[in-house]
N, C-alpha and C positions, 0 to 999 in steps of 0.2 A: 468302284472297278475292284475287280481282284484278279490278279495272275495266280492260276492253278498250278501250273506248271513253271518250273525253272531252271536253271543250269546250276544253282548253288546246293540242289539237293535239299529245300526244304522241308521238313515232317511235317508242315503244318497244313490242314487242308481247310478248304472252304467253309465246309462244316464248323470246325472249331471256331474260326475266326469269325465268323457270322456269329455262334454264340456267344463269343467274348462280349463281343460290342452290341447285341440287338438291344433297344431300348434306348441308348443313348443317344442324347437330342445334340450333343457338342460334337465338335469335328474330332472324327478318329481315323488315326494314320497308324499303319504296320510298317515297322523297318527291319530287316535283316540283319546280321553283326556287322553288316558294311555300310548299315544306313541307307540301304536301295529301300525304295518304297513298294511295299508288297500288297498294301491295300489303302483304300481311302473310302470313306461314306461319303454320301451324297454332300454334307456340309462343306467336307473339304474339297469335293470337286468344283461345286459351285464358287466355291473363294478362289481355288486355286489353278483348277482345271487338271487334267488326267497327268500323271507323272509316274505311270509304273516302270521301275527299275530305276527312275534316275534317283541320283543321292537326292537327300530330302533338303540338304543345305543348298544345293544346288538349284532345283525348283523353287521351293518355297523361299529362299530368302537371297537369291541368285548372289551366292557365294561360291568361290572356288575352293575354299576348304572348311572345315568343321566350325560352326558357331561357337564363340567362347560361352563357355559355362552350358553345354547342351546337356540337358537332363538326360538325353537317350544314351548317350555316350556315358555318364555315370551309372545309367542303370546297367547296360551291358558288362561293365565291368564289376561293380559289387554287385547284382541283383537285387537292388533294392530300388524302391520309390522316389523319383525325384521330381521337382517341381522349381521352374522358373516363371520368368515373367517378361514377354518380348512385346516390344513395340514396333507396330508398322503402319508404312503408309500404303493404304489400299484406297484407290481409286481418290486419289488427292486427298484423303483424311487421314488425319492420324488415330489408330485402332491398337488398343492392347489386348494381349491373350496371355492367359496364365495356361502353361505346357507341363501337363503330368504324364510321368514318363513311368511305365510299368513293367516287370519283367515278363515274358512269356517263356516258359521253361519245356525243354525236351524231355523225353522219354528217361534220359540218364538224370535229369537235374540240372543240367547245362542251360544256361539263357540262350536260346535260338534266335529270339528276335524280342523287340519292344513293340507295344502298345501306348501311342503317344494321344494323349486327350487333351484337343486343344478348345480351351472356352472364353469365349468372348466375355471380357472383363471391362469394356473399354466406359461403358457409362460409371462403373466404381471406382474407375481410374481418374477418371475426369472428375468426379465428385471430390476425391482423395484431393486431388490435386486444387479445386477451388478451396477446399478447406485448408488446406495448406496454406494457400494465397491469402485466403481471409485470415489465418492465425499471424502471417505475417506482418499482414496491416495492424491486426490488433497488437501484436506485439510492439510493433513500431509507435502505435496509439499510446499502449502503456510506458512506454520508455520517454514520450514526450511528456505524457502527465507527471511521471516520476521526475523528469526534469522541471518541469513547473512547478510541482509541489515543493523541491529543493531550492527551487527559487524564492517560490512565497516563504519558504521557513526562514531563509535566509535575509528578505523583506522585512519580515514582522520581527524576526531577532535583534534586526538593526535598531527599531524602535524603541526598544528597551535598553537601557541604558547598565552597565556594570556597576560605575561606583561615580560619585560625588565628593570632592574634597575642598570644603570652604575654609574662611577662616576659622568660624566657628560651629561648623557642622561638617560631618562626614556620612555619608549615605552609602550603603550597599546594597545592590539588588541580586538574588537570585530567581532564576527562571528555569523551569523544566516542564515544557509541554509533551504531554503524551503524545500526539501525532504529528510532529514538528511544527505543526501551527494550531494554534486553539485560540480560545477567547480571553485568554489572560494578559491582562496588560498592565504596565508599571512606567512610571516618568518620574523623571528630576529636573524640574526647569528653575535654576535661578532666577531671581527676581532684584530691582533696585533696591539699594539701603540695607543690604544684609538679610535680605528675605529670602526663602525659598520654598517651593510647593514640591510634596511627593503626592502622586495622585496612584492608585491602584483601584481595578476593576477586574470583574469576573463577568463574561457574557454566558449565559446559558448555552450547553452544546461544545462540541468539540471538532473540528474540522475547518474546512474553507470557509465556510458561512461565518461562523464567528470570528475568524481571522479578518475576514474583508470589513464584517462590522468594528472590529476592534480599532483597525486602521482608521476606516471614517471618523469614529470616535475621537479617534487620538488627535485629527485633523481640528474636530471642532475644540478639543481642549485647548489646543496651543493657540488657536485664535481667542478664546476668551482669556485664558491668563495674558497672553499680551498686551490685553487691554485692562489689565489690574485686577481680574476678576475674584472677589471673595470666595472663600471654599463654600459658603451657603449659595451664591449666585452660580458658581459651575455647576453644583449639584441640581439646581432648581432648572439651568439652562439645559443640560444633558438629558433631565428627565421629558423636557419639552420638545428637544431634539430627535429625540425617539420616537416618541409619541407621533410626531409631526411629519417624520421623514420613513418611518420602518413599523408602522404601528400593525401592517399585515403582515410583519416576517415571524411574527409569535417569540422573537427573541428579547429578551431582557437582559437588565444588568445590575450585580451589586457594586456600590460604588464608595469609596472613601478617598477624602483629599486632606492634606494640612498645610497649613502654612505658616513655617516657620519666621518669626523674626528675632534674630540673633541677637539684635540691639536691645530690643526690649524686653529679651527674653518670654517671650510668649507662643504660644501653639494656639492658632485657630483650627480648628477640624469641622467638617460635614461628613456625612456618610448616608448613603441609602441602601439599607439592606445588607449591610456588610458585615463581616465577623468583625466585633470590637476590635480596636487596635489596642496595643498593650504597651504602658507607659511602666519603666522600669527606673524606678527612682533610686539615685546613687547618694541617699543623704544618711544612711546608716540606721534604717528603721521604717521607714515609710512604707518599702515594699513596692507593690506593683499597682496599677490603678487601670481598669477597664475604661475604653473610650469608646463607648458605645455608638450604632448608628443612630441618629435623630430620624431619619425619614425612612420611607419604604422605598422598595426594589423600584429602581428605574426603568421606566419605558413601559411599564404595565398598568398604571394609574396615571389619571390627571392629577388626583387629589394625595400622590404620594409626599408632597412636601408639606412639613407640621408648622406652625408658628414660629417655633423656636429649632430652625433648620441647623445650626451652628453653636458651637462652642469654643470658649477660649479659657485657656489654662497656662500658669507659669511653667516654665522649664527653666532647669539649672544645669551646669555644667556637670558632665556625668551621667544625665539620664539619657537612656534609650527608648527612641519610640519604634514598637514593631509593628508591619503591616503584612498581613499576609491573605492569600484566598482559601477557600473552604477545603481546598485538594489538598493542603497541609494536614489537617485533620483526618481527612477522607483517606490519605494515605497510610495513616498508622493502623487505621480500622481495617483496610482492606490486605494489609498485610500482616495482620495479626498482631500488631502493638495499640494496646488497649489506648487509647486515646479521647478524653474530654477537652473542654476548655481549661478545668482546671489543672489536669495534666500539662495541658501546652504551658500555662502560664506558670506552674513548680519547673518545668524545663527551662524556660526562658530566666527564671529567677537564678538556678543553680549555674548557671554561663554568665550572668550579666557583665561580669568582670572582663570579659573577653571583648576585644575589638571588632568591628561590624563585621569583617568577612571572616574572620574567624567564629564569631558567632554564629553567621548564616552558615556555613560550613557543616559546623558541629549539629546544629538544628537539624539539616537535611539527611546529615549521616544517620543520625539518632531514631530519625521518624522512619527514613524508608530501609535503615540497616543495610544499605550499600545495594540494594535490589531496586534501582529506578526503574528500570525496563518495566516493572511489573506494576507500574502505576495506573490508576486509573483514572485519575483526574489531573490537569493540568496544576502546578503549584508554582506559586509568584510570592516572594518572601523579602519585605523592603526592612533594613536596618538602619536606624538613623540614630547617630550618638553626638548629643551636644557637647561641645569642647569649651 
């Protein structure tokens, strides 16, 4: 519907207006400089009904004053194109429309009217709202996951002791996980008659699954040690336990257990595919000794346990026994610090005079060069000092 004549002296003709909007499928209205309706195409007529010479805000939005952020008012003021989005309740349904106002210039270049194109973007906005709601849910779930991971990290870390001070044995543990939780595990378990166990193992992989298995294996270790199991018995039982309960997971572990008898001055040890422990002697010339694993990786094969699954050596006051996971060597290589087993032994020998805590701290600093955030694998380091 269009009014060809009006009291405002509009210079726009029907033909000019029709040419400007021809071919548009969206709603089109034309307002004069007082926001009175001069033209409505069929889309607008069907949606709002006829409104010639009425104020647009009164007829379209049932308001007595100009709508906030009105794009047509802005266009009348500066002659530029302006766009906004309106939410309307039509026939009991919430709909969204994009309003785009463009200037119509008179013969002298002045803005004499505006053409407002109204596009129904309800589906787009509903999809946007649904996506925002979904994002809120995902964000809430992510926060819950992060909280759960933080709790898992606290629980896992709480299982790993930091130090032990017995009458004749001091032990210090350093643990650096890559992802907060991981498959490295260490424990110190004092026993009767001046004995003490140290246990270390490294489960394949990183993250939640190895951490869960580490916690489960920890429980089995404590059950066995409470019964006075030997290192060999413990190694064999953990291998059997993994195959019996977790064979389908594809997870396996390397393992090393030491039993210190500080009264008899002996060390019994048994390993399963784990990097060799390093004994640093304090007798002025014997240097160091590698304590190799006697058995295969645990959880991978039924026959991982050898005929001689453990060994016993003599230990003396001043000796140090160092246990570690392979992340210690891997860290040096990944951070550009050439590191081999021989290099690790050399580093240990150079600082053998340090106490367990200082020794561990110095090793970590030398290997990581202070860049612990760049680690690719968990690191666990146990330093035991015989007093």
